[in-house]
C-alpha positions as CSV (number, residue, x, y, z in Angstrom):
1,M,0.2,0.1,-0.2
2,H,2.7,2.3,1.0
3,G,4.7,1.5,-2.4
4,S,1.3,2.1,-4.5
5,S,1.0,5.6,-2.5
6,L,4.5,6.6,-3.7
7,V,4.0,5.9,-7.1
8,A,0.9,7.7,-7.0
9,S,2.7,10.6,-5.6
10,S,5.1,10.3,-7.9
11,E,3.0,10.3,-11.1
12,A,1.0,13.3,-9.9
13,A,4.3,15.0,-9.3
14,R,5.4,14.4,-12.8
15,V,2.1,15.6,-14.3
16,A,2.0,18.5,-12.4
17,E,5.8,19.5,-13.3
18,A,4.4,18.7,-16.9
19,A,1.8,21.2,-16.3
20,V,3.9,23.8,-15.2
21,R,6.4,23.1,-18.2
22,N,4.0,23.1,-20.9
23,S,0.9,25.2,-19.9
24,Y,2.1,27.9,-17.2
25,G,2.4,31.1,-19.8
26,R,-1.0,30.2,-20.9
27,L,-2.4,29.7,-17.5
28,L,-1.1,33.0,-16.2
29,A,-1.6,34.5,-19.5
30,I,-5.5,33.9,-19.1
31,L,-5.8,34.4,-15.1
32,S,-3.8,37.9,-15.7
33,A,-5.9,39.2,-18.4
34,R,-8.9,38.9,-16.1
35,S,-7.4,40.5,-12.6
36,H,-4.7,43.1,-14.7
37,D,-2.5,41.7,-11.7
38,V,0.1,39.3,-12.8
39,A,1.9,38.8,-9.2
40,W,-1.6,38.0,-8.1
41,A,-2.2,35.7,-10.8
42,E,1.3,33.7,-10.1
43,D,0.3,33.4,-6.9
44,A,-2.8,31.6,-7.2
45,L,-1.2,29.5,-9.9
46,S,1.0,28.7,-7.6
47,T,-1.4,27.5,-5.0
48,A,-3.0,25.6,-7.7
49,F,-0.1,23.4,-8.5
50,E,0.7,23.2,-5.0
51,S,-2.7,21.8,-4.2
52,A,-2.4,19.7,-7.3
53,L,0.2,17.8,-5.8
54,Q,-1.4,17.3,-2.5
55,H,-4.9,16.4,-3.7
56,W,-3.9,14.0,-7.4
57,P,-2.0,11.3,-5.3
58,Q,-5.5,10.5,-3.5
59,T,-8.0,11.6,-5.9
60,G,-6.4,10.7,-8.8
61,I,-5.0,13.1,-11.7
62,P,-8.0,14.7,-13.3
63,A,-8.9,13.9,-16.9
64,K,-8.1,17.9,-17.8
65,P,-5.6,18.5,-15.5
66,E,-4.9,22.3,-16.9
67,A,-8.7,22.6,-16.7
68,W,-8.4,21.5,-13.4
69,L,-5.4,23.7,-12.5
70,L,-7.2,27.0,-13.8
71,T,-10.7,26.3,-11.9
72,V,-8.3,26.3,-9.0
73,A,-6.5,29.0,-9.1
74,R,-9.8,31.2,-10.0
75,R,-11.3,29.9,-6.9
76,T,-8.2,30.9,-5.3
77,M,-8.3,34.6,-6.4
78,I,-11.7,34.9,-5.5
79,D,-11.1,33.8,-1.8
80,V,-8.4,36.8,-1.8
81,V,-10.6,39.3,-3.4
82,R,-13.3,38.0,-0.5
83,Q,-11.0,38.2,2.2
84,R,-9.5,41.8,1.0
85,Q,-13.3,42.8,1.1
86,T,-12.7,44.9,-1.9
87,Q,-16.1,46.6,-2.9
88,A,-16.4,48.5,-5.9
89,A,-13.1,47.5,-7.8
90,A,-12.8,44.1,-7.1
91,L,-16.5,43.5,-7.9
92,P,-16.7,43.2,-11.8
93,D,-13.8,40.7,-11.9
94,L,-15.2,38.9,-8.8
95,L,-18.5,38.4,-11.0
96,L,-16.8,37.5,-14.2
97,L,-14.5,35.1,-12.4
98,S,-17.8,33.5,-10.4
99,D,-19.4,33.2,-13.9
100,E,-16.3,31.3,-15.6
101,L,-16.4,29.0,-12.5
102,M,-20.4,27.8,-12.9
103,E,-19.1,26.6,-16.4
104,E,-16.9,23.4,-17.1
105,V,-13.8,23.9,-18.1
106,D,-12.4,22.3,-21.4
107,S,-8.8,22.5,-21.9
108,A,-9.3,22.8,-25.8
109,A,-11.4,25.8,-25.1
110,I,-9.1,28.0,-22.9
111,P,-7.7,30.3,-25.0
112,D,-3.9,31.2,-25.5
113,Q,-3.3,34.5,-24.5
114,R,0.5,34.4,-24.2
115,L,1.1,36.6,-26.9
116,A,-1.0,39.3,-25.6
117,L,1.0,39.1,-22.3
118,M,3.9,39.3,-23.9
119,F,2.9,42.7,-25.4
120,A,1.8,43.9,-22.0
121,C,5.3,43.1,-20.7
122,A,6.7,45.2,-23.7
123,H,4.9,48.0,-23.0
124,P,6.2,51.4,-23.3
125,A,5.8,52.2,-19.1
126,I,8.0,48.9,-18.5
127,D,11.4,49.9,-18.3
128,A,13.4,48.7,-21.4
129,S,15.8,46.2,-19.3
130,M,13.0,44.5,-17.5
131,R,10.6,43.9,-20.7
132,A,12.5,40.1,-21.8
133,P,13.1,39.4,-18.4
134,L,9.5,39.8,-17.4
135,I,8.1,37.8,-20.8
136,L,10.8,35.5,-19.7
137,Q,9.0,34.9,-16.3
138,T,5.8,35.1,-17.4
139,I,5.4,33.1,-20.2
140,L,7.8,29.9,-19.0
141,G,8.0,30.3,-15.1
142,L,11.5,30.6,-15.4
143,D,12.8,32.1,-11.3
144,A,14.5,34.7,-10.8
145,A,17.6,33.0,-10.2
146,A,18.0,31.8,-14.1
147,I,17.3,35.1,-15.3
148,A,19.5,36.7,-13.5
149,S,22.0,34.3,-14.6
150,A,21.5,35.1,-18.1
151,F,21.2,38.7,-17.8
152,L,24.2,38.9,-15.4
153,V,22.7,40.4,-12.5
154,S,22.1,39.3,-9.3
155,P,19.2,36.9,-8.7
156,A,18.2,39.3,-5.8
157,T,18.5,42.6,-8.0
158,M,16.5,40.5,-10.7
159,A,13.8,39.4,-8.0
160,Q,13.5,43.2,-6.8
161,R,13.4,44.4,-10.7
162,L,10.5,41.8,-11.6
163,V,8.1,42.8,-8.4
164,R,8.9,46.6,-9.7
165,A,7.4,45.3,-13.2
166,K,4.7,43.3,-12.4
167,A,3.3,46.3,-10.1
168,K,3.7,48.4,-13.0
169,I,1.4,46.2,-15.1
170,R,-0.7,46.3,-12.1
171,D,-0.6,50.2,-11.4
172,S,-0.7,51.4,-14.6
173,G,-3.5,49.5,-16.2
174,I,-1.4,47.7,-18.9
175,P,-4.4,45.9,-21.2
176,L,-3.3,42.4,-21.4
177,L,-4.3,42.2,-25.5
178,V,-2.3,42.1,-28.8
179,P,-2.3,45.6,-29.6
180,D,-3.0,46.9,-33.8
181,Q,-0.7,46.7,-35.9
182,S,1.0,50.3,-35.9
183,V,1.8,49.3,-31.7
184,I,3.4,45.9,-32.5
185,G,6.2,47.4,-34.4
186,E,7.3,49.5,-31.4
187,R,7.4,46.5,-28.9
188,L,8.7,43.7,-31.7
189,D,12.6,44.0,-30.5
190,A,12.0,43.7,-26.9
191,I,9.9,40.2,-27.7
192,T,12.0,38.9,-30.0
193,D,14.9,39.5,-27.8
194,A,13.1,37.4,-25.0
195,I,12.2,35.0,-27.7
196,Y,15.6,34.5,-28.4
197,A,16.8,34.3,-24.8
198,I,14.4,31.6,-24.0
199,Y,15.8,29.5,-27.1
200,T,19.4,30.3,-25.8
201,A,18.3,29.0,-22.4
202,G,17.2,25.8,-23.7
203,W,20.3,25.4,-26.1
204,A,22.8,25.7,-23.3
205,D,21.9,22.6,-22.1
206,V,24.2,20.1,-24.2
207,T,22.4,16.8,-22.6
208,G,19.1,17.7,-23.8
209,A,17.7,17.5,-20.3
210,E,13.6,17.4,-20.8
211,G,12.6,20.5,-19.7
212,Q,15.5,22.7,-21.3
213,A,14.8,20.9,-24.7
214,N,11.3,22.0,-24.2
215,L,12.6,25.3,-24.0
216,T,13.8,25.6,-27.6
217,D,10.4,24.3,-28.9
218,E,8.5,26.9,-26.4
219,A,10.9,29.6,-28.5
220,I,10.5,28.0,-31.8
221,W,6.3,28.0,-31.2
222,L,6.4,31.7,-30.0
223,A,8.6,32.6,-33.1
224,D,6.4,30.9,-35.4
225,L,3.3,32.6,-34.0
226,L,4.9,35.9,-33.9
227,A,6.1,35.6,-37.8
228,A,2.4,34.9,-38.4
229,L,0.7,37.5,-36.8
230,K,3.2,40.3,-38.1
231,P,4.4,38.4,-42.1
232,D,6.1,41.4,-43.1
233,E,8.4,42.4,-40.2
234,A,11.9,41.1,-41.4
235,E,13.2,40.8,-37.7
236,S,10.6,38.2,-37.0
237,L,11.4,36.1,-39.7
238,G,14.9,36.3,-39.4
239,L,14.7,35.4,-35.5
240,L,12.5,32.2,-36.9
241,A,15.3,31.2,-39.7
242,L,18.2,31.7,-36.7
243,M,16.5,29.5,-34.6
244,L,15.7,26.7,-37.2
245,Y,19.3,27.0,-38.5
246,T,20.5,26.2,-34.8
247,E,18.0,23.5,-34.0
248,S,19.0,22.0,-37.2
249,R,22.5,21.1,-35.9
250,R,21.0,19.3,-32.6
251,P,21.7,15.8,-33.9
252,A,25.8,16.3,-34.0
253,R,26.2,18.5,-30.7
254,R,27.2,15.5,-29.2
255,D,28.9,12.1,-30.5
256,V,27.8,8.7,-29.8
257,S,29.1,8.1,-26.3
258,G,27.3,11.7,-25.5
259,E,30.6,13.8,-25.6
260,Y,30.2,17.6,-26.9
261,V,31.1,18.3,-30.0
262,P,31.8,22.0,-31.2
263,L,30.7,23.3,-34.4
264,A,33.8,22.8,-36.6
265,Q,34.2,19.5,-35.8
266,Q,30.6,18.3,-36.5
267,D,29.5,15.7,-38.6
268,T,27.4,18.0,-41.4
269,S,25.4,14.4,-42.8
270,L,23.9,14.7,-39.3
271,W,22.0,18.0,-39.7
272,D,18.7,18.4,-40.4
273,G,18.2,19.0,-43.8
274,R,14.3,19.6,-43.3
275,L,14.8,22.6,-40.6
276,I,17.8,23.8,-42.9
277,H,15.7,24.2,-46.1
278,A,12.7,26.2,-44.0
279,A,15.0,28.3,-42.7
280,E,16.7,29.3,-45.8
281,K,13.0,29.7,-47.1
282,I,12.4,32.1,-44.3
283,L,15.4,33.8,-44.3
284,R,14.8,34.5,-48.4
285,R,11.4,35.8,-47.4
286,A,13.0,38.4,-44.9
287,S,15.7,39.3,-47.4
288,A,13.0,40.8,-50.1
289,L,11.7,42.8,-47.1
290,Q,14.5,44.7,-47.3
291,Q,14.7,45.6,-43.6
292,T,17.9,44.6,-42.4
293,G,18.3,43.6,-38.6
294,R,20.3,41.5,-35.9
295,Y,18.5,38.6,-36.3
296,Q,18.4,38.2,-40.2
297,L,22.5,38.9,-40.2
298,E,22.7,36.4,-36.9
299,A,21.0,33.9,-39.4
300,A,22.5,34.4,-42.6
301,I,25.9,33.7,-40.4
302,Q,24.3,30.5,-39.5
303,S,23.4,30.1,-43.7
304,A,27.3,30.7,-44.5
305,H,28.3,27.4,-41.7
306,V,25.7,25.0,-43.5
307,A,27.3,25.8,-46.7
308,R,30.3,23.5,-45.3
309,R,27.3,20.7,-46.1
310,I,27.7,20.7,-49.6
311,S,31.0,22.2,-50.2
312,G,33.1,20.8,-47.4
313,Q,34.3,24.2,-46.4
314,T,33.0,26.9,-44.0
315,D,32.9,30.4,-46.0
316,W,34.9,32.4,-43.5
317,P,35.2,35.7,-45.5
318,A,31.4,36.1,-46.0
319,I,31.0,35.1,-41.8
320,V,33.5,38.2,-41.1
321,Q,32.0,40.4,-43.2
322,L,28.6,39.3,-41.6
323,Y,30.0,39.7,-38.1
324,A,31.6,43.1,-38.9
325,Q,27.9,44.5,-40.0
326,L,26.7,43.0,-37.0
327,M,28.9,44.6,-35.1
328,H,27.7,48.2,-36.2
329,I,24.1,47.4,-35.0
330,T,24.9,45.7,-31.9
331,D,27.7,46.8,-30.5
332,S,27.8,44.0,-28.4
333,P,31.2,42.4,-26.5
334,V,29.5,38.8,-27.5
335,V,29.2,39.5,-31.4
336,A,32.9,41.1,-31.0
337,I,34.4,37.5,-29.7
338,N,32.4,35.8,-32.6
339,H,33.4,38.3,-34.8
340,A,37.2,37.7,-33.7
341,I,37.1,33.9,-33.7
342,A,35.9,34.5,-37.6
343,V,38.5,37.0,-38.0
344,A,41.3,34.1,-37.1
345,E,40.5,31.8,-39.7
346,T,41.2,34.7,-42.7
347,A,43.4,36.9,-40.9
348,G,45.6,34.9,-38.2
349,P,45.1,34.7,-34.1
350,Q,47.0,37.6,-33.7
351,V,44.8,39.8,-35.6
352,A,42.4,38.2,-33.9
353,L,43.7,38.7,-30.2
354,H,44.1,42.6,-31.0
355,M,40.3,42.7,-32.0
356,L,39.2,40.6,-28.9
357,P,37.4,42.5,-26.2
358,T,39.1,42.8,-22.6
359,V,37.8,42.3,-20.0
360,Q,39.4,45.5,-18.7
361,A,37.4,47.4,-21.0
362,Q,34.1,45.2,-20.3
363,P,34.0,44.2,-16.9
364,R,31.3,42.0,-17.3
365,L,33.4,39.3,-19.7
366,Q,35.0,38.4,-15.9
367,N,32.4,35.8,-15.6
368,Y,31.5,34.8,-19.3
369,Q,32.5,31.5,-20.0
370,A,32.4,31.8,-23.7
371,Y,34.7,34.7,-23.4
372,W,37.5,32.5,-21.8
373,A,37.2,29.4,-23.9
374,A,37.4,31.8,-27.0
375,R,40.2,33.3,-25.8
376,A,42.3,30.0,-24.6
377,H,41.6,29.0,-28.2
378,L,43.1,32.3,-30.0
379,L,45.9,32.1,-27.8
380,R,46.6,28.1,-28.3
381,S,46.6,28.8,-32.0
382,A,49.2,32.2,-31.3
383,G,51.8,29.7,-29.7
384,E,50.6,31.8,-26.1
385,L,50.6,28.3,-24.4
386,V,51.1,29.7,-20.6
387,L,48.5,32.5,-20.9
388,A,46.2,29.5,-23.5
389,R,46.5,27.6,-19.9
390,Q,45.4,30.1,-17.7
391,A,42.7,30.8,-20.1
392,Y,41.4,27.4,-20.2
393,D,41.1,27.1,-16.3
394,V,38.9,30.0,-16.0
395,A,36.6,28.9,-19.0
396,I,36.5,25.3,-17.2
397,G,35.7,26.7,-13.8
398,L,32.9,28.6,-15.4
399,E,31.3,26.2,-17.3
400,P,28.5,24.2,-15.8
401,D,27.7,21.5,-18.5
402,K,30.0,18.6,-17.3
403,T,30.4,17.6,-21.4
404,V,31.4,21.2,-22.4
405,R,34.1,21.0,-19.4
406,R,35.4,17.7,-20.6
407,F,35.9,18.6,-23.8
408,L,37.5,22.0,-22.6
409,Q,39.7,19.8,-19.9
410,K,41.0,18.0,-23.3
411,Q,42.1,20.8,-24.7
412,R,43.8,21.8,-22.2
413,V,45.3,18.6,-21.1
414,S,46.4,18.7,-24.9
415,L,48.7,21.6,-24.2
416,D,51.0,19.6,-22.3
């Protein structure tokens, strides 16, 4: 009996966790649209998930878990309103929530309002630096610590900023709806940045853990939705093409023993030709619009890498030129690092090292693993072995993924 109880509890936890991954943003969006208070909706949804873990092992997993969670969250919000004894202001929402509870909720009929929530988070009233982090948390439920790591700030600082941003949505009465076409373009940068941050969070997990792999799928779905909503916006198409190019290489990222394989050493026959074809088609559509932007250039760089699949050689001169254009648009230290690596292939490692950003000029790079890995690679190619070992040591210490860490360790050992 005790064993059966443990199995039921484990299964309930698995289903609840799947609902968190797959439905969090969808449920939060519909609750926020009714309450106009993202933080309140988050609390209600958290209570619903806790209730599921408590009740499902005893009562069984409901036929429609998502609908069950939505109903419990709505009831929780109604209870809060009643406890606050708020009169006129909360009455319309209270009546609306109550009316909805009188009807059976069908999971298939729950409207998908995630895009509306994304546009609310990208509203001009929200601080520009917080729009992408806010979308990451509301749509995917990522915690402040995970988001802080991606944006190179402390978890405490990120948590405080997220609280303030959600309060801004509530206090300013920002509507949760997809705006008209004239407004969409104004908020597109924040939304595309957030979607790409979602994708890179999933792509960073080389081992392909279930939850992280789901992030890449979610990002591609959101980018596809955005491209459908704004088909004449080149950057939304460029973003989708970029992620499809990148995703096409997933099967080649690890060898048969599960070890990490860098791009230059990947077996191109393992790349997904179907995804590459789709990416090329979308990038051509974007180019025809003649609206050059960051994501189109990054997609074009990936397209140049794909040329190796046919010719056997990487088109480094084209890649150097594309990175130079990208530098003019972004002035990003990350782009500068990749530009230097590409230059090393055409002009040599010494030239590339002079172009590589320094920690003194860009203090944020101190804890950026990719910088130290790139520096180690260039120093190794230039014959500066002592400095290369030091850079490898820093990169290894900063790398959280064990397969990438083993790869870097092998590179360092080979210097000896």
